[in-house]
TORKOL-4160 file (C-alpha; in steps of 0.2 Angstrom, whole numbers, padded with zeros to 4 digits, m for minus):
361
<pt num="1" X="0000" Y="0000" Z="0000"/>
<pt num="2" X="0005" Y="0018" Z="m0003"/>
<pt num="3" X="0016" Y="0022" Z="0012"/>
<pt num="4" X="0008" Y="0039" Z="0014"/>
<pt num="5" X="m0009" Y="0031" Z="0016"/>
<pt num="6" X="m0002" Y="0020" Z="0029"/>
<pt num="7" X="0004" Y="0035" Z="0039"/>
<pt num="8" X="m0013" Y="0043" Z="0037"/>
<pt num="9" X="m0019" Y="0028" Z="0048"/>
<pt num="10" X="m0008" Y="0034" Z="0062"/>
<pt num="11" X="m0014" Y="0052" Z="0061"/>
<pt num="12" X="m0032" Y="0046" Z="0062"/>
<pt num="13" X="m0028" Y="0036" Z="0077"/>
<pt num="14" X="m0019" Y="0050" Z="0085"/>
<pt num="15" X="m0034" Y="0061" Z="0083"/>
<pt num="16" X="m0045" Y="0048" Z="0092"/>
<pt num="17" X="m0031" Y="0046" Z="0106"/>
<pt num="18" X="m0031" Y="0065" Z="0110"/>
<pt num="19" X="m0050" Y="0065" Z="0110"/>
<pt num="20" X="m0050" Y="0050" Z="0122"/>
<pt num="21" X="m0038" Y="0059" Z="0133"/>
<pt num="22" X="m0049" Y="0075" Z="0133"/>
<pt num="23" X="m0037" Y="0088" Z="0125"/>
<pt num="24" X="m0044" Y="0088" Z="0107"/>
<pt num="25" X="m0063" Y="0087" Z="0105"/>
<pt num="26" X="m0063" Y="0086" Z="0086"/>
<pt num="27" X="m0053" Y="0070" Z="0088"/>
<pt num="28" X="m0068" Y="0059" Z="0087"/>
<pt num="29" X="m0068" Y="0062" Z="0068"/>
<pt num="30" X="m0053" Y="0051" Z="0067"/>
<pt num="31" X="m0064" Y="0036" Z="0067"/>
<pt num="32" X="m0074" Y="0044" Z="0052"/>
<pt num="33" X="m0057" Y="0046" Z="0044"/>
<pt num="34" X="m0054" Y="0028" Z="0045"/>
<pt num="35" X="m0071" Y="0024" Z="0037"/>
<pt num="36" X="m0067" Y="0034" Z="0022"/>
<pt num="37" X="m0050" Y="0026" Z="0021"/>
<pt num="38" X="m0058" Y="0009" Z="0021"/>
<pt num="39" X="m0069" Y="0013" Z="0007"/>
<pt num="40" X="m0055" Y="0021" Z="m0003"/>
<pt num="41" X="m0044" Y="0006" Z="m0001"/>
<pt num="42" X="m0056" Y="m0008" Z="m0003"/>
<pt num="43" X="m0068" Y="m0003" Z="m0016"/>
<pt num="44" X="m0055" Y="m0003" Z="m0031"/>
<pt num="45" X="m0047" Y="m0019" Z="m0024"/>
<pt num="46" X="m0064" Y="m0028" Z="m0024"/>
<pt num="47" X="m0068" Y="m0022" Z="m0041"/>
<pt num="48" X="m0052" Y="m0028" Z="m0047"/>
<pt num="49" X="m0054" Y="m0045" Z="m0039"/>
<pt num="50" X="m0072" Y="m0046" Z="m0046"/>
<pt num="51" X="m0064" Y="m0044" Z="m0064"/>
<pt num="52" X="m0050" Y="m0057" Z="m0061"/>
<pt num="53" X="m0057" Y="m0070" Z="m0050"/>
<pt num="54" X="m0071" Y="m0082" Z="m0050"/>
<pt num="55" X="m0085" Y="m0078" Z="m0038"/>
<pt num="56" X="m0080" Y="m0092" Z="m0026"/>
<pt num="57" X="m0062" Y="m0086" Z="m0025"/>
<pt num="58" X="m0068" Y="m0068" Z="m0024"/>
<pt num="59" X="m0077" Y="m0071" Z="m0008"/>
<pt num="60" X="m0064" Y="m0083" Z="m0001"/>
<pt num="61" X="m0049" Y="m0072" Z="m0004"/>
<pt num="62" X="m0057" Y="m0056" Z="0003"/>
<pt num="63" X="m0064" Y="m0064" Z="0019"/>
<pt num="64" X="m0049" Y="m0074" Z="0021"/>
<pt num="65" X="m0037" Y="m0059" Z="0020"/>
<pt num="66" X="m0049" Y="m0049" Z="0032"/>
<pt num="67" X="m0050" Y="m0063" Z="0044"/>
<pt num="68" X="m0031" Y="m0065" Z="0045"/>
<pt num="69" X="m0029" Y="m0046" Z="0048"/>
<pt num="70" X="m0043" Y="m0043" Z="0060"/>
<pt num="71" X="m0047" Y="m0059" Z="0071"/>
<pt num="72" X="m0030" Y="m0064" Z="0079"/>
<pt num="73" X="m0027" Y="m0047" Z="0088"/>
<pt num="74" X="m0046" Y="m0044" Z="0091"/>
<pt num="75" X="m0050" Y="m0060" Z="0099"/>
<pt num="76" X="m0034" Y="m0062" Z="0108"/>
<pt num="77" X="m0037" Y="m0045" Z="0116"/>
<pt num="78" X="m0055" Y="m0050" Z="0121"/>
<pt num="79" X="m0048" Y="m0066" Z="0129"/>
<pt num="80" X="m0035" Y="m0056" Z="0138"/>
<pt num="81" X="m0046" Y="m0042" Z="0144"/>
<pt num="82" X="m0059" Y="m0055" Z="0150"/>
<pt num="83" X="m0046" Y="m0064" Z="0161"/>
<pt num="84" X="m0039" Y="m0048" Z="0168"/>
<pt num="85" X="m0057" Y="m0042" Z="0172"/>
<pt num="86" X="m0062" Y="m0059" Z="0180"/>
<pt num="87" X="m0046" Y="m0060" Z="0190"/>
<pt num="88" X="m0046" Y="m0042" Z="0196"/>
<pt num="89" X="m0064" Y="m0043" Z="0202"/>
<pt num="90" X="m0065" Y="m0060" Z="0209"/>
<pt num="91" X="m0047" Y="m0062" Z="0216"/>
<pt num="92" X="m0041" Y="m0044" Z="0220"/>
<pt num="93" X="m0058" Y="m0036" Z="0222"/>
<pt num="94" X="m0052" Y="m0022" Z="0211"/>
<pt num="95" X="m0064" Y="m0013" Z="0199"/>
<pt num="96" X="m0061" Y="0004" Z="0191"/>
<pt num="97" X="m0078" Y="0012" Z="0194"/>
<pt num="98" X="m0087" Y="m0004" Z="0189"/>
<pt num="99" X="m0079" Y="m0003" Z="0172"/>
<pt num="100" X="m0071" Y="m0020" Z="0173"/>
<pt num="101" X="m0088" Y="m0028" Z="0178"/>
<pt num="102" X="m0096" Y="m0020" Z="0163"/>
<pt num="103" X="m0082" Y="m0028" Z="0152"/>
<pt num="104" X="m0089" Y="m0045" Z="0157"/>
<pt num="105" X="m0107" Y="m0040" Z="0155"/>
<pt num="106" X="m0104" Y="m0032" Z="0137"/>
<pt num="107" X="m0092" Y="m0045" Z="0131"/>
<pt num="108" X="m0105" Y="m0054" Z="0120"/>
<pt num="109" X="m0108" Y="m0038" Z="0110"/>
<pt num="110" X="m0089" Y="m0036" Z="0106"/>
<pt num="111" X="m0087" Y="m0054" Z="0102"/>
<pt num="112" X="m0101" Y="m0054" Z="0089"/>
<pt num="113" X="m0096" Y="m0037" Z="0082"/>
<pt num="114" X="m0113" Y="m0030" Z="0087"/>
<pt num="115" X="m0106" Y="m0017" Z="0099"/>
<pt num="116" X="m0112" Y="m0002" Z="0089"/>
<pt num="117" X="m0130" Y="m0009" Z="0091"/>
<pt num="118" X="m0128" Y="m0009" Z="0110"/>
<pt num="119" X="m0120" Y="0008" Z="0109"/>
<pt num="120" X="m0136" Y="0015" Z="0101"/>
<pt num="121" X="m0147" Y="0007" Z="0115"/>
<pt num="122" X="m0153" Y="0016" Z="0131"/>
<pt num="123" X="m0144" Y="0002" Z="0141"/>
<pt num="124" X="m0127" Y="0008" Z="0135"/>
<pt num="125" X="m0114" Y="0011" Z="0148"/>
<pt num="126" X="m0096" Y="0016" Z="0144"/>
<pt num="127" X="m0082" Y="0004" Z="0148"/>
<pt num="128" X="m0065" Y="0010" Z="0141"/>
<pt num="129" X="m0060" Y="m0009" Z="0138"/>
<pt num="130" X="m0073" Y="m0011" Z="0125"/>
<pt num="131" X="m0082" Y="0005" Z="0121"/>
<pt num="132" X="m0071" Y="0010" Z="0106"/>
<pt num="133" X="m0075" Y="m0006" Z="0098"/>
<pt num="134" X="m0091" Y="0001" Z="0091"/>
<pt num="135" X="m0081" Y="0007" Z="0076"/>
<pt num="136" X="m0074" Y="m0010" Z="0073"/>
<pt num="137" X="m0091" Y="m0017" Z="0073"/>
<pt num="138" X="m0096" Y="m0005" Z="0060"/>
<pt num="139" X="m0081" Y="m0009" Z="0050"/>
<pt num="140" X="m0084" Y="m0028" Z="0051"/>
<pt num="141" X="m0102" Y="m0025" Z="0045"/>
<pt num="142" X="m0095" Y="m0015" Z="0031"/>
<pt num="143" X="m0084" Y="m0030" Z="0026"/>
<pt num="144" X="m0100" Y="m0041" Z="0026"/>
<pt num="145" X="m0110" Y="m0030" Z="0015"/>
<pt num="146" X="m0098" Y="m0021" Z="0003"/>
<pt num="147" X="m0091" Y="m0036" Z="m0006"/>
<pt num="148" X="m0109" Y="m0043" Z="m0009"/>
<pt num="149" X="m0115" Y="m0026" Z="m0015"/>
<pt num="150" X="m0100" Y="m0024" Z="m0028"/>
<pt num="151" X="m0102" Y="m0042" Z="m0034"/>
<pt num="152" X="m0121" Y="m0040" Z="m0039"/>
<pt num="153" X="m0120" Y="m0022" Z="m0045"/>
<pt num="154" X="m0114" Y="m0021" Z="m0064"/>
<pt num="155" X="m0098" Y="m0012" Z="m0067"/>
<pt num="156" X="m0107" Y="0002" Z="m0077"/>
<pt num="157" X="m0119" Y="0005" Z="m0062"/>
<pt num="158" X="m0106" Y="0006" Z="m0048"/>
<pt num="159" X="m0104" Y="0025" Z="m0048"/>
<pt num="160" X="m0123" Y="0027" Z="m0048"/>
<pt num="161" X="m0125" Y="0016" Z="m0033"/>
<pt num="162" X="m0111" Y="0025" Z="m0024"/>
<pt num="163" X="m0119" Y="0041" Z="m0027"/>
<pt num="164" X="m0136" Y="0035" Z="m0021"/>
<pt num="165" X="m0128" Y="0028" Z="m0004"/>
<pt num="166" X="m0119" Y="0045" Z="m0002"/>
<pt num="167" X="m0136" Y="0054" Z="m0004"/>
<pt num="168" X="m0145" Y="0043" Z="0008"/>
<pt num="169" X="m0132" Y="0046" Z="0022"/>
<pt num="170" X="m0139" Y="0062" Z="0029"/>
<pt num="171" X="m0156" Y="0055" Z="0027"/>
<pt num="172" X="m0152" Y="0040" Z="0037"/>
<pt num="173" X="m0144" Y="0050" Z="0051"/>
<pt num="174" X="m0159" Y="0061" Z="0051"/>
<pt num="175" X="m0171" Y="0047" Z="0053"/>
<pt num="176" X="m0160" Y="0038" Z="0066"/>
<pt num="177" X="m0160" Y="0054" Z="0077"/>
<pt num="178" X="m0179" Y="0056" Z="0075"/>
<pt num="179" X="m0182" Y="0038" Z="0081"/>
<pt num="180" X="m0170" Y="0040" Z="0095"/>
<pt num="181" X="m0179" Y="0056" Z="0101"/>
<pt num="182" X="m0196" Y="0048" Z="0099"/>
<pt num="183" X="m0191" Y="0032" Z="0109"/>
<pt num="184" X="m0179" Y="0037" Z="0123"/>
<pt num="185" X="m0183" Y="0022" Z="0133"/>
<pt num="186" X="m0176" Y="0011" Z="0119"/>
<pt num="187" X="m0162" Y="0022" Z="0111"/>
<pt num="188" X="m0147" Y="0032" Z="0117"/>
<pt num="189" X="m0146" Y="0051" Z="0114"/>
<pt num="190" X="m0150" Y="0056" Z="0096"/>
<pt num="191" X="m0132" Y="0062" Z="0092"/>
<pt num="192" X="m0124" Y="0046" Z="0098"/>
<pt num="193" X="m0137" Y="0035" Z="0089"/>
<pt num="194" X="m0134" Y="0045" Z="0072"/>
<pt num="195" X="m0115" Y="0043" Z="0075"/>
<pt num="196" X="m0114" Y="0025" Z="0078"/>
<pt num="197" X="m0128" Y="0017" Z="0068"/>
<pt num="198" X="m0121" Y="0006" Z="0055"/>
<pt num="199" X="m0129" Y="0014" Z="0040"/>
<pt num="200" X="m0126" Y="0031" Z="0046"/>
<pt num="201" X="m0108" Y="0028" Z="0041"/>
<pt num="202" X="m0110" Y="0019" Z="0025"/>
<pt num="203" X="m0109" Y="0036" Z="0015"/>
<pt num="204" X="m0092" Y="0038" Z="0022"/>
<pt num="205" X="m0086" Y="0021" Z="0014"/>
<pt num="206" X="m0095" Y="0026" Z="m0002"/>
<pt num="207" X="m0087" Y="0043" Z="m0003"/>
<pt num="208" X="m0070" Y="0035" Z="m0001"/>
<pt num="209" X="m0074" Y="0022" Z="m0014"/>
<pt num="210" X="m0081" Y="0035" Z="m0026"/>
<pt num="211" X="m0065" Y="0046" Z="m0025"/>
<pt num="212" X="m0053" Y="0031" Z="m0026"/>
<pt num="213" X="m0061" Y="0024" Z="m0042"/>
<pt num="214" X="m0068" Y="0039" Z="m0051"/>
<pt num="215" X="m0058" Y="0055" Z="m0046"/>
<pt num="216" X="m0040" Y="0054" Z="m0050"/>
<pt num="217" X="m0035" Y="0073" Z="m0047"/>
<pt num="218" X="m0042" Y="0087" Z="m0037"/>
<pt num="219" X="m0035" Y="0105" Z="m0037"/>
<pt num="220" X="m0029" Y="0112" Z="m0020"/>
<pt num="221" X="m0040" Y="0127" Z="m0021"/>
<pt num="222" X="m0056" Y="0117" Z="m0021"/>
<pt num="223" X="m0050" Y="0107" Z="m0006"/>
<pt num="224" X="m0045" Y="0123" Z="0004"/>
<pt num="225" X="m0061" Y="0132" Z="m0001"/>
<pt num="226" X="m0072" Y="0117" Z="0005"/>
<pt num="227" X="m0062" Y="0116" Z="0021"/>
<pt num="228" X="m0063" Y="0135" Z="0025"/>
<pt num="229" X="m0082" Y="0135" Z="0021"/>
<pt num="230" X="m0085" Y="0119" Z="0032"/>
<pt num="231" X="m0076" Y="0126" Z="0047"/>
<pt num="232" X="m0083" Y="0143" Z="0045"/>
<pt num="233" X="m0101" Y="0136" Z="0045"/>
<pt num="234" X="m0096" Y="0125" Z="0060"/>
<pt num="235" X="m0089" Y="0139" Z="0071"/>
<pt num="236" X="m0103" Y="0152" Z="0065"/>
<pt num="237" X="m0117" Y="0140" Z="0069"/>
<pt num="238" X="m0110" Y="0137" Z="0087"/>
<pt num="239" X="m0109" Y="0156" Z="0089"/>
<pt num="240" X="m0126" Y="0159" Z="0083"/>
<pt num="241" X="m0133" Y="0145" Z="0094"/>
<pt num="242" X="m0124" Y="0152" Z="0109"/>
<pt num="243" X="m0115" Y="0136" Z="0112"/>
<pt num="244" X="m0098" Y="0144" Z="0115"/>
<pt num="245" X="m0084" Y="0142" Z="0104"/>
<pt num="246" X="m0070" Y="0129" Z="0109"/>
<pt num="247" X="m0054" Y="0130" Z="0099"/>
<pt num="248" X="m0051" Y="0111" Z="0101"/>
<pt num="249" X="m0068" Y="0107" Z="0094"/>
<pt num="250" X="m0065" Y="0117" Z="0078"/>
<pt num="251" X="m0083" Y="0121" Z="0077"/>
<pt num="252" X="m0089" Y="0103" Z="0078"/>
<pt num="253" X="m0091" Y="0097" Z="0096"/>
<pt num="254" X="m0094" Y="0079" Z="0099"/>
<pt num="255" X="m0105" Y="0071" Z="0091"/>
<pt num="256" X="m0111" Y="0086" Z="0080"/>
<pt num="257" X="m0126" Y="0088" Z="0091"/>
<pt num="258" X="m0130" Y="0106" Z="0088"/>
<pt num="259" X="m0137" Y="0114" Z="0072"/>
<pt num="260" X="m0141" Y="0097" Z="0064"/>
<pt num="261" X="m0123" Y="0094" Z="0061"/>
<pt num="262" X="m0125" Y="0076" Z="0063"/>
<pt num="263" X="m0135" Y="0076" Z="0047"/>
<pt num="264" X="m0123" Y="0086" Z="0036"/>
<pt num="265" X="m0107" Y="0088" Z="0045"/>
<pt num="266" X="m0101" Y="0070" Z="0043"/>
<pt num="267" X="m0104" Y="0071" Z="0024"/>
<pt num="268" X="m0093" Y="0087" Z="0022"/>
<pt num="269" X="m0079" Y="0079" Z="0032"/>
<pt num="270" X="m0080" Y="0063" Z="0022"/>
<pt num="271" X="m0078" Y="0073" Z="0006"/>
<pt num="272" X="m0063" Y="0082" Z="0014"/>
<pt num="273" X="m0055" Y="0066" Z="0020"/>
<pt num="274" X="m0057" Y="0058" Z="0003"/>
<pt num="275" X="m0049" Y="0073" Z="m0006"/>
<pt num="276" X="m0035" Y="0072" Z="0006"/>
<pt num="277" X="m0033" Y="0054" Z="0002"/>
<pt num="278" X="m0032" Y="0057" Z="m0017"/>
<pt num="279" X="m0018" Y="0070" Z="m0014"/>
<pt num="280" X="m0009" Y="0058" Z="m0002"/>
<pt num="281" X="m0010" Y="0044" Z="m0015"/>
<pt num="282" X="m0003" Y="0056" Z="m0028"/>
<pt num="283" X="0011" Y="0060" Z="m0017"/>
<pt num="284" X="0006" Y="0078" Z="m0016"/>
<pt num="285" X="0005" Y="0080" Z="0003"/>
<pt num="286" X="0022" Y="0081" Z="0011"/>
<pt num="287" X="0029" Y="0064" Z="0005"/>
<pt num="288" X="0045" Y="0067" Z="0013"/>
<pt num="289" X="0036" Y="0067" Z="0030"/>
<pt num="290" X="0021" Y="0055" Z="0027"/>
<pt num="291" X="0033" Y="0042" Z="0019"/>
<pt num="292" X="0045" Y="0043" Z="0033"/>
<pt num="293" X="0049" Y="0025" Z="0040"/>
<pt num="294" X="0044" Y="0030" Z="0058"/>
<pt num="295" X="0027" Y="0037" Z="0053"/>
<pt num="296" X="0024" Y="0022" Z="0041"/>
<pt num="297" X="0028" Y="0010" Z="0055"/>
<pt num="298" X="0016" Y="0019" Z="0067"/>
<pt num="299" X="0003" Y="0018" Z="0053"/>
<pt num="300" X="0006" Y="m0001" Z="0052"/>
<pt num="301" X="0003" Y="m0004" Z="0070"/>
<pt num="302" X="m0012" Y="0008" Z="0071"/>
<pt num="303" X="m0024" Y="m0006" Z="0073"/>
<pt num="304" X="m0016" Y="m0012" Z="0089"/>
<pt num="305" X="m0014" Y="0006" Z="0094"/>
<pt num="306" X="m0033" Y="0008" Z="0093"/>
<pt num="307" X="m0037" Y="m0008" Z="0102"/>
<pt num="308" X="m0025" Y="m0006" Z="0116"/>
<pt num="309" X="m0024" Y="0013" Z="0120"/>
<pt num="310" X="m0041" Y="0016" Z="0128"/>
<pt num="311" X="m0039" Y="0003" Z="0142"/>
<pt num="312" X="m0021" Y="0008" Z="0145"/>
<pt num="313" X="m0026" Y="0027" Z="0146"/>
<pt num="314" X="m0040" Y="0023" Z="0158"/>
<pt num="315" X="m0029" Y="0013" Z="0170"/>
<pt num="316" X="m0014" Y="0025" Z="0170"/>
<pt num="317" X="m0025" Y="0041" Z="0172"/>
<pt num="318" X="m0034" Y="0032" Z="0186"/>
<pt num="319" X="m0018" Y="0025" Z="0195"/>
<pt num="320" X="m0006" Y="0040" Z="0191"/>
<pt num="321" X="m0017" Y="0055" Z="0195"/>
<pt num="322" X="m0002" Y="0064" Z="0203"/>
<pt num="323" X="0008" Y="0064" Z="0187"/>
<pt num="324" X="0006" Y="0081" Z="0177"/>
<pt num="325" X="m0006" Y="0079" Z="0163"/>
<pt num="326" X="0006" Y="0081" Z="0148"/>
<pt num="327" X="0018" Y="0069" Z="0156"/>
<pt num="328" X="0004" Y="0057" Z="0159"/>
<pt num="329" X="m0001" Y="0059" Z="0141"/>
<pt num="330" X="0016" Y="0056" Z="0135"/>
<pt num="331" X="0018" Y="0040" Z="0146"/>
<pt num="332" X="0002" Y="0033" Z="0140"/>
<pt num="333" X="0006" Y="0036" Z="0122"/>
<pt num="334" X="0023" Y="0028" Z="0124"/>
<pt num="335" X="0016" Y="0013" Z="0132"/>
<pt num="336" X="0002" Y="0011" Z="0119"/>
<pt num="337" X="0016" Y="0011" Z="0106"/>
<pt num="338" X="0026" Y="m0002" Z="0115"/>
<pt num="339" X="0011" Y="m0014" Z="0118"/>
<pt num="340" X="0005" Y="m0011" Z="0100"/>
<pt num="341" X="0023" Y="m0015" Z="0093"/>
<pt num="342" X="0024" Y="m0031" Z="0103"/>
<pt num="343" X="0007" Y="m0036" Z="0097"/>
<pt num="344" X="0012" Y="m0032" Z="0079"/>
<pt num="345" X="0029" Y="m0041" Z="0079"/>
<pt num="346" X="0024" Y="m0056" Z="0090"/>
<pt num="347" X="0006" Y="m0060" Z="0084"/>
<pt num="348" X="m0001" Y="m0050" Z="0070"/>
<pt num="349" X="0014" Y="m0052" Z="0058"/>
<pt num="350" X="0013" Y="m0071" Z="0059"/>
<pt num="351" X="m0004" Y="m0070" Z="0051"/>
<pt num="352" X="m0001" Y="m0056" Z="0039"/>
<pt num="353" X="0013" Y="m0066" Z="0031"/>
<pt num="354" X="0000" Y="m0079" Z="0026"/>
<pt num="355" X="m0012" Y="m0067" Z="0017"/>
<pt num="356" X="m0003" Y="m0068" Z="0000"/>
<pt num="357" X="0001" Y="m0086" Z="0002"/>
<pt num="358" X="m0017" Y="m0092" Z="0006"/>
<pt num="359" X="m0028" Y="m0079" Z="m0002"/>
<pt num="360" X="m0019" Y="m0069" Z="m0016"/>
<pt num="361" X="m0029" Y="m0055" Z="m0024"/>
């Protein structure tokens, strides 16, 4: 893969990392940046596989490669955190504000990749060991649906279908928000429901796919103009609503709850992320920096960074409260990199090496 796109993974993770630590409110959009990247990378790959492989090999190769990339780390983590939670509670009588107990209660949602459905329910309670897995559930659901969709859609109709999904994105988020407001006993807050519902995010994947397949070049002036207009609307709407302007939110507080941003805001940023991906792919965004081996490596271990950072962060923030904030932040970041590196080198690489051997494209 293009090394610049690999580094992009790290920056998307780092935004989420800073959001979870509480110093960058806009960082929640790092997850959305991942969704756009998934559509950007996988759509052309699937179309190529469809042209070159039998239907049987198309499905076997795609799902085989995805399984080798995702399952070893994911289910190893679930097994480990389950043991840690059980031992901590039952042997050491140790539970961080009931969060470890919730881990065991909510494990079934994580293990079945349905955690985002739990997130949109009124029964949802946060636990930093599993909460961030709602986005991995959405990704897995995307992997289930997208290959099927691209297989049945004729090649000449792909662009039309992608545009239709993009157009439906804001509609689906609006409907999800209305449903959540109407049935508060069943659903979570309207903004969280619109943010984490599976089909609320499919326009992000479609935008990534559309730009990857059909848009090869974009002028910087259009990207800058779109970015300026987007942020001006965001900040202006916050000011007019009397919400107060926070620099770290960039005009789009979590989770775009004001001014109906949950309807239109995600669409605008998906387009911005896709434009940036085209530029990175064409090596027009600081390639000397984005293609540096350190950033590329951090991008390579970004999956592990995402999985491990939240429990590490919660535990160290709780246990090391006396350490100054920025020192604590740096320590958490360093330990997250260390753990993710060990996971990548000792576990993930063993399975990644088998992808091209067992399931060539």
